[in-house]
C-alpha positions as MATLAB code, in Angstrom:
seq = 'XXXXXXXXXXXXXXXXXXXXXXXXXXXXXXXXXXXXXXXXXXXXXXXXXXXXXXXXXXXXXXXXXXXXXXXXXXXXXXXXXXXXXXXXXXXXXXXXXXXXXXXXXXXXXXXXXXXXXXXXXXXXXXXXXXXXXXXXXXXXXXXXXXXXXXXXXXXXXXXXXXXXXXXXXXXXXXXXXXXXXXXXXXXXXXXXXXXXXXXXXXXXXXXXXXXXXXXXXXXXXXXXXXXXXXXXXXXXXXXXXXXXXXXXXXXXXXXXXXXXXXXXXXXXXXXXXXXXXXXXXXXXXXXXXXXXXXXXXXXXXXXXXXXXXXXXXXXXXXXXXXXXXXXXXXXXXXXXXXXXXXX';
ca = [
     -51.550   23.770   75.153;
     -50.054   20.527   76.403;
     -46.402   19.868   77.036;
     -44.969   17.328   74.619;
     -41.693   15.618   75.444;
     -39.645   12.696   74.224;
     -36.982   10.653   75.953;
     -33.703   10.701   74.013;
     -30.404    9.414   75.434;
     -31.756    9.770   78.983;
     -32.514   13.440   78.416;
     -35.869   15.080   77.898;
     -36.284   17.377   74.906;
     -39.260   19.680   75.218;
     -41.019   20.383   71.940;
     -43.796   22.632   73.244;
     -43.420   24.710   76.390;
     -45.329   27.068   78.613;
     -42.801   29.846   79.160;
     -43.182   32.625   81.711;
     -41.013   35.711   81.094;
     -40.896   38.039   84.106;
     -39.478   41.571   84.153;
     -39.880   44.847   85.971;
     -41.247   47.335   83.468;
     -44.004   47.923   80.964;
     -44.147   46.249   77.558;
     -43.921   47.045   74.734;
     -41.059   49.547   75.054;
     -42.055   52.949   73.713;
     -38.639   54.627   73.484;
     -35.524   53.004   74.956;
     -36.565   50.268   77.383;
     -33.686   47.940   76.567;
     -34.786   44.963   78.670;
     -38.419   45.392   77.687;
     -37.504   45.522   74.005;
     -35.402   42.353   74.276;
     -37.988   40.270   76.138;
     -40.734   41.413   73.747;
     -38.873   40.012   70.758;
     -37.838   36.923   72.720;
     -41.459   36.127   73.529;
     -42.488   36.833   69.953;
     -39.919   34.350   68.611;
     -40.979   31.661   71.072;
     -44.573   32.134   69.953;
     -43.492   31.642   66.330;
     -41.849   28.386   67.425;
     -45.179   27.175   68.789;
     -44.578   27.738   72.490;
     -47.080   29.403   74.790;
     -45.658   32.593   76.290;
     -46.885   34.538   79.294;
     -45.356   37.830   80.441;
     -45.318   38.744   84.139;
     -44.803   42.509   83.911;
     -45.984   45.832   85.303;
     -49.529   47.141   84.988;
     -50.076   49.114   81.787;
     -48.486   46.415   79.612;
     -50.259   44.818   76.669;
     -49.376   42.213   74.062;
     -51.117   40.802   70.994;
     -49.203   37.515   70.745;
     -48.870   36.386   74.376;
     -50.731   36.418   77.685;
     -50.090   39.134   80.257;
     -50.120   38.883   84.053;
     -49.604   42.103   85.995;
     -47.069   41.845   88.799;
     -48.656   42.068   92.250;
     -45.968   43.407   94.574;
     -47.974   42.319   97.609;
     -47.711   38.632   96.627;
     -44.716   36.316   96.412;
     -43.347   35.484   92.991;
     -44.264   31.795   93.328;
     -47.911   32.699   93.957;
     -47.993   34.489   90.598;
     -46.476   31.734   88.467;
     -49.223   29.772   86.646;
     -49.206   26.050   87.606;
     -48.854   25.048   83.938;
     -45.527   26.908   83.587;
     -42.601   24.731   82.449;
     -39.801   27.291   82.661;
     -39.562   30.730   84.276;
     -37.272   33.296   82.668;
     -36.552   36.030   85.197;
     -35.035   39.389   84.319;
     -34.549   40.473   87.917;
     -33.248   38.917   91.124;
     -36.078   37.063   92.924;
     -36.712   37.863   96.565;
     -37.385   34.221   97.404;
     -36.682   30.751   95.949;
     -38.497   29.954   92.697;
     -40.526   26.733   92.785;
     -40.313   26.063   89.070;
     -37.311   25.478   86.781;
     -35.883   28.924   86.017;
     -33.104   31.016   84.505;
     -32.153   34.605   85.318;
     -30.781   37.046   82.759;
     -28.397   39.592   84.268;
     -28.662   42.785   82.228;
     -26.498   45.194   84.221;
     -23.260   45.621   86.128;
     -22.428   45.597   89.815;
     -19.245   46.359   91.706;
     -19.450   44.099   94.747;
     -18.684   40.472   95.487;
     -22.257   39.290   96.053;
     -22.972   35.961   94.395;
     -25.397   35.482   91.528;
     -27.645   32.478   91.048;
     -26.179   29.324   89.458;
     -28.712   29.652   86.624;
     -27.624   33.164   85.684;
     -27.199   34.154   82.043;
     -25.188   37.228   81.043;
     -25.561   39.224   77.815;
     -22.050   39.024   76.353;
     -18.942   36.922   76.847;
     -17.087   39.803   78.487;
     -20.046   40.393   80.777;
     -20.046   36.728   81.813;
     -16.271   36.464   82.168;
     -16.108   39.434   84.516;
     -18.258   37.381   86.897;
     -16.360   34.137   86.452;
     -18.987   32.659   84.139;
     -19.205   31.441   80.562;
     -23.001   31.483   80.444;
     -24.216   34.196   78.100;
     -26.684   34.907   75.298;
     -26.345   37.882   72.967;
     -29.331   40.181   72.702;
     -31.150   40.172   69.384;
     -33.865   42.273   67.774;
     -36.589   41.596   65.219;
     -35.208   43.631   62.351;
     -38.457   43.344   60.394;
     -39.851   45.935   62.816;
     -37.089   48.363   61.833;
     -37.754   48.284   58.104;
     -35.187   48.049   55.328;
     -32.780   50.999   55.612;
     -31.555   53.155   52.751;
     -27.825   52.441   52.623;
     -26.947   54.670   49.658;
     -28.438   57.976   50.825;
     -26.449   61.137   51.486;
     -25.493   61.454   55.147;
     -24.046   64.552   56.814;
     -23.867   63.989   60.584;
     -22.937   61.461   63.275;
     -25.073   60.450   66.240;
     -24.826   59.707   69.951;
     -27.414   57.229   71.266;
     -27.822   56.765   75.016;
     -28.611   58.583   78.228;
     -26.324   61.579   77.932;
     -26.745   62.416   81.624;
     -25.010   59.177   82.673;
     -21.316   59.924   83.128;
     -20.365   56.373   82.108;
     -21.783   57.088   78.639;
     -19.157   59.847   78.257;
     -21.228   62.331   76.289;
     -18.517   64.933   76.933;
     -16.070   62.617   75.154;
     -18.415   62.373   72.179;
     -18.467   66.186   71.926;
     -14.670   66.287   72.134;
     -14.400   63.801   69.247;
     -16.707   65.824   67.006;
     -15.186   69.206   67.926;
     -11.719   67.854   67.080;
     -12.841   67.414   63.456;
     -13.005   70.395   61.088;
     -16.689   70.295   60.211;
     -18.527   67.184   61.483;
     -21.858   67.511   63.306;
     -23.434   65.376   66.032;
     -27.097   64.635   66.697;
     -27.789   63.551   70.267;
     -30.518   60.964   70.817;
     -31.025   60.723   74.561;
     -30.066   64.129   75.901;
     -30.765   67.863   76.015;
     -28.644   70.980   75.552;
     -29.256   71.950   79.181;
     -29.004   69.119   81.699;
     -29.246   69.272   85.487;
     -29.510   65.515   86.080;
     -25.825   64.933   86.878;
     -24.843   68.493   87.743;
     -25.125   71.572   85.539;
     -24.248   71.027   81.869;
     -24.958   73.399   79.009;
     -23.613   72.504   75.552;
     -22.658   75.607   73.599;
     -21.344   74.126   70.349;
     -23.673   74.853   67.388;
     -22.448   71.637   65.760;
     -24.300   69.589   68.395;
     -28.085   69.120   68.020;
     -30.347   67.547   70.636;
     -33.443   65.397   70.136;
     -34.218   64.204   73.669;
     -35.501   60.695   74.302;
     -36.723   59.485   70.931;
     -38.004   56.111   69.805;
     -39.829   54.318   67.011;
     -39.809   55.734   63.494;
     -38.309   59.052   64.655;
     -35.239   57.301   66.070;
     -34.946   55.031   63.045;
     -35.102   58.000   60.682;
     -32.294   59.761   62.560;
     -30.125   56.638   62.509;
     -30.753   56.171   58.795;
     -29.357   59.641   58.144;
     -26.218   59.177   60.232;
     -22.658   58.456   59.107;
     -21.828   56.613   62.329;
     -22.330   56.130   66.055;
     -20.067   57.956   68.530;
     -19.971   55.705   71.616;
     -16.978   56.449   73.906;
     -18.324   54.747   77.045;
     -16.236   54.736   80.225;
     -17.600   51.561   81.762;
     -17.775   47.914   80.796;
     -20.880   48.014   78.592;
     -22.708   44.688   79.207;
     -24.075   44.602   75.653;
     -25.384   47.838   74.124;
     -28.508   47.810   71.949;
     -27.382   51.199   70.617;
     -24.496   49.392   68.905;
     -26.562   46.897   66.956;
     -29.379   49.319   66.142;
     -26.837   51.744   64.674;
     -24.984   49.041   62.748;
     -28.287   47.816   61.294;
     -28.778   51.238   59.712;
     -25.302   51.107   58.181;
     -23.586   53.200   60.858;
     -20.075   52.102   61.858;
     -19.241   52.466   65.553;
     -16.527   54.723   66.978;
     -16.156   53.754   70.606;
     -13.939   52.636   73.460;
     -12.541   49.098   73.889;
     -14.503   48.338   77.045;
     -16.982   45.628   77.986;
     -18.754   43.984   75.063;
     -17.541   46.432   72.418;
     -14.551   44.381   71.165;
     -16.924   41.396   70.720;
     -19.579   43.317   68.835;
     -17.512   45.891   66.946;
     -14.959   44.119   64.761;
     -12.532   46.119   62.535;
     -14.884   45.791   59.548;
     -17.678   47.695   61.272;
     -15.959   50.203   63.517;
     -12.934   51.503   65.371;
     -12.195   51.336   69.108;
      -9.832   53.484   71.168;
      -9.864   55.357   74.475;
      -8.220   58.352   72.771;
     -10.372   61.232   71.549;
      -7.630   62.193   69.092;
      -7.467   58.729   67.525;
     -11.239   58.426   67.320;
     -11.648   61.849   65.713;
      -9.134   60.901   62.997;
     -11.056   57.712   62.243;
     -14.345   59.609   62.207;
     -12.954   61.721   59.372;
     -12.234   58.506   57.449;
     -15.713   57.061   57.946;
     -16.122   56.340   54.233;
     -13.686   53.428   54.494;
     -16.421   51.439   56.250;
     -19.108   49.689   54.217;
     -22.656   50.531   55.253;
     -23.810   47.307   53.627;
     -21.331   45.246   55.629;
     -22.423   46.901   58.887;
     -26.061   46.168   58.047;
     -25.604   42.574   56.906;
     -23.327   41.680   59.829;
     -25.926   42.819   62.363;
     -28.828   41.271   60.474;
     -27.081   37.888   60.518;
     -25.544   37.975   64.008;
     -27.852   39.852   66.366;
     -31.372   38.828   65.408;
     -34.122   37.717   67.769;
     -34.395   34.237   66.249;
     -30.781   33.453   67.135;
     -31.350   34.885   70.600;
     -34.417   32.684   71.153;
     -32.612   29.567   69.946;
     -29.724   30.272   72.325;
     -32.068   30.787   75.269;
     -33.886   27.569   74.370;
     -30.584   25.688   74.746;
     -30.249   27.141   78.245;
     -33.838   26.207   79.102;
     -33.309   22.607   78.019;
     -30.211   22.272   80.189;
     -32.117   23.474   83.234;
     -35.124   21.274   82.469;
     -32.773   18.307   82.269;
     -31.478   18.992   85.757;
     -28.272   20.861   84.883;
     -27.094   24.141   86.340;
     -25.804   26.779   83.936;
     -22.880   27.638   86.223;
     -21.084   25.056   88.357;
     -20.368   27.727   90.979;
     -22.384   30.867   91.745;
     -21.025   33.674   89.534;
     -19.494   36.640   91.308;
     -17.340   39.602   90.362;
     -13.753   38.559   89.638;
     -12.134   41.958   90.130;
     -13.636   45.019   91.749;
     -13.343   48.239   89.750;
     -11.485   50.852   91.778;
     -12.091   53.745   89.375;
     -15.547   55.228   88.906;
     -14.796   55.826   85.229;
     -12.503   53.864   82.915;
      -9.576   55.604   81.226;
     -10.246   58.299   78.635;
      -7.708   60.643   77.101;
];
């Protein structure tokens, strides 16, 4: 596939590209695999646009719409980039300079003052702003893969979606919210009744059910039966695929006002507070939220086509010699508490 370009107003607009997307991990994602899930749909959208996509990923990966190169950890990154590549989209920090035009998506948090690359892209505005940047692209998913949810079915439980063993996910807070209600139940997707990962934890409450690490149709079925997502995180969530997946299935979000949540969860589709008492009261009034509105909002706002179009804008800037950040992004304010406030 040849690269076609036209000169317009002294800038080059690329109409067909050879795009290399590099990430640590195996694609496609089987269960969670947030980054892997995002780059899969990103590559799929670029292919629909007519671009040629190659994934540089871990051995064991496969793909039916793009080429795959397995990462060789004994070689430099530059040695593994095909000569025909026009733009490299990294999802990790490279160990050495990249010899092709590139961008780097930053998916996580850090709490030091190390500088990021000038061509860094964050995954929400809050995420970017915390590092002195305004360069971000929201994650998006291909909702066709999730099917059309039943938004008028009877629902009789809430759900928690995330790694329950991570203290920043505040699974204990989710239990407190549910136990403060008279009768509500919680299904936990991403945890077990007995956990030794972060110290001993055994959940006694019979109103809490555990499903372990689930994915695919099993996860979708559980979300489709839920009244809402309980998401009281105690860190600055960079984005949160759990938010948009839940909203797609008509589940309003009951979470904390940290990180990306105020951007993603507006008052029409959820309620945010760092108080277990306030959240439990809102949980009992879940019927005031429209499942249809939650679904349509996510379908329109956080889809993979929009994500791909936004990344393409970033690619074109870089290919035209611009840097995405005038100065290297770095943390604006170090977090002194391990966990953000919860009461």
